C-alpha positions in Angstrom: 210.8 323.9 109.1 207.2 322.5 109.0 205.7 320.7 111.9 204.6 317.1 112.2 201.4 316.7 114.2 202.0 312.9 114.5 205.4 313.4 116.2 204.7 313.6 120.0 207.7 315.9 120.4 206.5 318.4 117.8 205.1 321.8 119.1 202.4 321.5 116.5 200.4 319.7 119.1 200.5 322.8 121.3 199.1 324.8 118.4 196.4 322.2 117.9 195.5 322.3 121.6 195.0 326.1 121.3 193.0 326.2 118.1 191.0 323.0 119.1 189.8 324.5 122.3 186.1 325.4 122.1 186.6 328.8 123.8 189.4 329.8 121.4 187.2 328.8 118.5 184.3 330.9 119.8 186.6 333.9 120.4 187.9 333.7 116.8 184.3 333.6 115.5 183.3 336.5 117.8 186.2 338.7 116.7 185.6 338.1 112.9 183.9 341.4 112.4 186.4 343.4 114.4 187.5 344.4 117.9 185.4 343.7 120.9 185.5 344.5 124.6 185.6 341.8 127.2 181.9 342.1 128.1 180.9 342.0 124.5 182.9 338.8 124.0 181.5 337.2 127.2 177.9 338.1 126.2 178.4 336.9 122.6 180.0 333.6 123.5 177.6 332.8 126.4 178.3 330.1 129.0 181.9 331.1 129.5 183.0 332.3 133.0 185.0 335.5 133.2 187.9 333.5 134.6 188.0 331.1 131.7 187.5 333.8 129.1 190.4 335.8 130.7 192.6 332.7 130.6 191.7 332.0 127.0 192.3 335.6 125.9 195.7 335.7 127.6 196.7 332.4 126.0 195.6 333.5 122.6 197.5 336.7 123.0 200.6 334.8 124.1 200.3 332.6 121.0 200.0 335.7 118.7 196.4 335.1 117.7 195.0 338.4 119.1 196.1 341.7 120.6 194.8 343.5 123.7 194.5 347.2 123.3 194.2 349.3 126.4 192.9 352.9 125.9 193.9 355.6 128.3 190.4 356.6 129.3 188.5 356.7 132.6 187.3 354.1 133.1 189.9 352.2 131.1 188.7 350.6 127.9 190.2 347.4 126.7 189.5 345.8 123.3 190.6 342.5 121.8 191.3 342.1 118.1 192.6 339.3 115.9 196.1 339.6 114.6 196.7 338.6 110.9 197.7 335.2 112.3 194.4 334.9 114.2 192.5 336.1 111.1 194.1 333.3 109.1 192.1 330.9 111.4 188.7 332.3 110.4 188.2 330.2 107.3 189.1 326.8 108.8 187.2 327.5 112.0 184.2 328.7 110.1 184.3 325.5 107.9 184.4 323.3 111.0 181.7 325.3 112.7 179.5 325.1 109.6 180.0 321.3 109.6 179.1 321.0 113.3 175.9 323.1 112.9 174.8 321.1 109.8 175.4 317.7 111.5 174.6 318.3 115.1 171.4 316.4 114.9 173.1 313.3 113.4 175.9 313.4 116.0 173.4 313.8 118.9 171.3 310.9 117.5 174.3 308.7 117.2 175.4 309.6 120.7 171.9 309.0 122.1 171.7 305.6 120.4 175.1 304.6 121.8 174.2 305.7 125.3 170.8 304.0 125.3 171.9 300.8 123.5 
């Protein structure tokens, strides 16, 4: 059965919350070229606290968007990788990100004129 995002009882809204979260978007973009360790993700994304990144990664794993691989090494090595479901988000997220990067000046100008007007 397909979802209905306009139905307040539909779990589609939970999915939209996950994929509409800025940190989830940035994690998907950061993992597009393959697995990364936590520190690599944190450094690539920038501005995210370790606590928030940990919460985001856990939630995305729970939603089936990424996997967490723990390697039996000393010290332990952990890598995060998109699942096929997470990979299917790359094109739509890339399209929205491209739009945002192309129109950021227009949006900021409109915001500024609204705030100063």
